[in-house]
Backbone bond lengths (Angstrom), bond angles and torsions (degrees), N, CA, C in turn:
res aa  C-N    CA-C-N  psi(-1)  N-CA   C-N-CA  omega(-1)  CA-C   N-CA-C  phi
1 M - - - 1.443 - - 1.527 108.80 -
2 A 1.305 116.50 142.39 1.460 121.13 -177.73 1.523 110.98 -73.38
3 N 1.322 115.41 143.41 1.454 122.33 177.46 1.514 109.47 -114.61
4 P 1.339 117.29 150.96 1.456 118.84 178.34 1.522 110.98 -67.52
5 K 1.322 115.25 142.30 1.460 120.14 -178.67 1.522 111.53 -80.70
6 Y 1.340 116.20 -33.79 1.460 120.86 -177.79 1.523 109.65 -129.76
7 K 1.328 115.32 157.08 1.456 121.42 176.67 1.527 109.36 -72.11
8 T 1.337 116.13 134.58 1.465 120.54 177.58 1.524 108.75 -77.56
9 S 1.324 116.38 129.86 1.463 120.75 -176.69 1.530 110.93 -68.85
10 R 1.336 115.99 161.64 1.464 121.02 179.98 1.519 110.95 -63.91
11 S 1.323 116.13 -39.65 1.468 118.50 -177.83 1.522 111.59 -66.52
12 K 1.325 117.26 -38.23 1.464 120.32 178.62 1.527 110.45 -67.75
13 T 1.329 117.14 -40.74 1.452 121.34 178.70 1.521 110.97 -65.23
14 R 1.321 116.51 -44.92 1.464 120.64 -178.61 1.520 111.89 -70.17
15 R 1.320 117.31 -33.16 1.467 120.72 177.11 1.527 110.11 -65.60
16 R 1.333 116.31 -39.31 1.462 120.26 178.17 1.524 110.90 -68.51
17 R 1.330 117.40 -41.77 1.464 121.35 -177.31 1.520 112.94 -75.41
18 A 1.321 118.07 -13.62 1.460 121.21 179.59 1.522 111.16 -65.35
19 N 1.319 118.23 -23.74 1.462 122.42 -179.11 1.523 112.63 -91.60
20 L 1.320 118.57 -1.59 1.468 121.72 -178.39 1.518 110.27 -95.96
21 K 1.311 117.20 57.66 1.460 121.02 -178.36 1.525 109.80 -110.44
22 V 1.296 116.00 156.29 1.458 122.24 178.77 1.526 107.91 -87.08
23 E 1.318 116.76 129.12 1.454 121.24 -179.99 1.523 109.90 -98.69
24 I 1.314 115.79 145.91 1.458 121.83 178.15 1.526 108.10 -76.20
25 P 1.342 118.55 130.43 1.464 119.58 -179.84 1.523 111.47 -67.53
26 N 1.327 116.07 147.53 1.451 122.00 178.58 1.528 108.29 -77.68
27 V 1.317 116.61 112.01 1.456 121.80 -176.31 1.521 108.75 -111.27
28 I 1.337 115.99 133.11 1.459 121.37 177.14 1.525 108.91 -116.24
29 E 1.323 116.19 171.99 1.449 122.06 178.90 1.524 109.24 -98.69
30 C 1.324 117.24 131.24 1.466 121.67 177.86 1.522 108.56 -64.27
31 P 1.339 118.44 129.56 1.465 119.49 -178.09 1.524 114.42 -66.90
32 S 1.330 118.05 -24.39 1.464 118.60 -177.18 1.528 113.22 -92.85
33 C 1.329 118.04 -40.95 1.471 119.08 -176.22 1.525 113.48 -115.89
34 K 1.327 117.95 -3.04 1.468 124.22 177.66 1.528 113.67 64.28
35 A 1.329 118.12 22.07 1.458 121.59 176.76 1.525 109.10 -86.66
36 P 1.336 118.82 149.08 1.462 120.22 178.64 1.530 111.13 -71.53
37 T 1.333 116.95 127.54 1.466 122.40 179.49 1.518 109.75 -137.54
38 L 1.312 117.22 164.88 1.457 122.19 174.16 1.523 108.94 -82.05
39 P 1.340 118.03 147.31 1.465 119.17 -179.29 1.529 111.76 -67.79
40 H 1.314 116.45 148.07 1.468 124.76 179.27 1.520 112.41 61.56
41 R 1.334 117.08 33.32 1.456 122.53 177.25 1.524 108.61 -132.10
42 I 1.317 117.00 157.13 1.463 121.77 174.89 1.519 108.12 -71.65
43 C 1.318 116.13 138.21 1.464 121.07 178.27 1.530 108.54 -68.02
44 T 1.327 116.16 128.47 1.462 119.59 -177.15 1.520 112.92 -79.83
45 S 1.333 117.31 -16.99 1.460 118.28 -178.28 1.533 112.68 -90.56
46 C 1.350 118.01 -32.32 1.469 118.74 -178.70 1.535 113.46 -120.37
47 G 1.343 118.97 -15.54 1.454 121.61 175.97 1.515 114.75 81.09
48 T 1.338 118.71 24.63 1.465 121.23 179.69 1.519 110.28 -107.66
49 Y 1.336 114.94 156.31 1.454 122.44 174.34 1.517 108.20 -145.78
50 K 1.319 116.77 124.47 1.466 124.09 -178.44 1.526 112.10 53.93
51 G 1.326 116.04 40.96 1.448 121.07 173.86 1.515 116.01 82.59
52 R 1.315 119.52 1.11 1.465 119.58 178.21 1.532 110.27 -123.51
53 Q 1.322 115.59 150.54 1.454 121.97 -178.00 1.527 109.38 -74.82
54 V 1.321 116.94 120.26 1.461 121.53 -177.61 1.524 110.68 -94.76
55 F 1.323 116.90 -44.58 1.457 120.13 177.55 1.524 109.23 -149.51
56 K 1.331 115.30 157.81 1.455 120.62 177.57 1.516 108.69 -93.89
57 L 1.308 115.26 138.26 1.453 120.36 177.39 1.521 110.22 -83.60
58 E 1.316 117.81 154.73 1.453 122.09 -176.18 1.530 111.86 -65.65
59 K 1.341 117.21 -38.45 1.462 118.54 -178.52 1.530 110.92 -70.51
60 E 1.335 118.78 -31.67 1.458 121.08 176.43 1.531 111.12 -74.84
61 A 1.323 117.72 -34.35 1.469 121.62 179.80 1.533 111.11 -68.99
62 A 1.333 117.33 -29.13 1.456 121.31 -179.00 1.525 111.57 -74.34
63 K 1.342 116.98 -24.02 1.464 120.14 -177.73 1.509 113.21 -74.93
C-alpha cells in the first residue's frame, strides 16, 4: 500500500475538514396539516402530496 511522502500540514488538513460539516435539512410546512415535512415528499402525518390524498394512514383508517 502506498504511503505519503510528506507530512500533511495543519492548514491543508483543516481546509479539507472545513467542508465536512452537517447541514440542516430544508424543512417546509405541509399545506394541509401544517406538520414539518421534507420538500417533494409525502407528508408522514396526513399522507398527502401536492394537495391530494396519496395513501391512508393506519391510525386514520382505524377511526
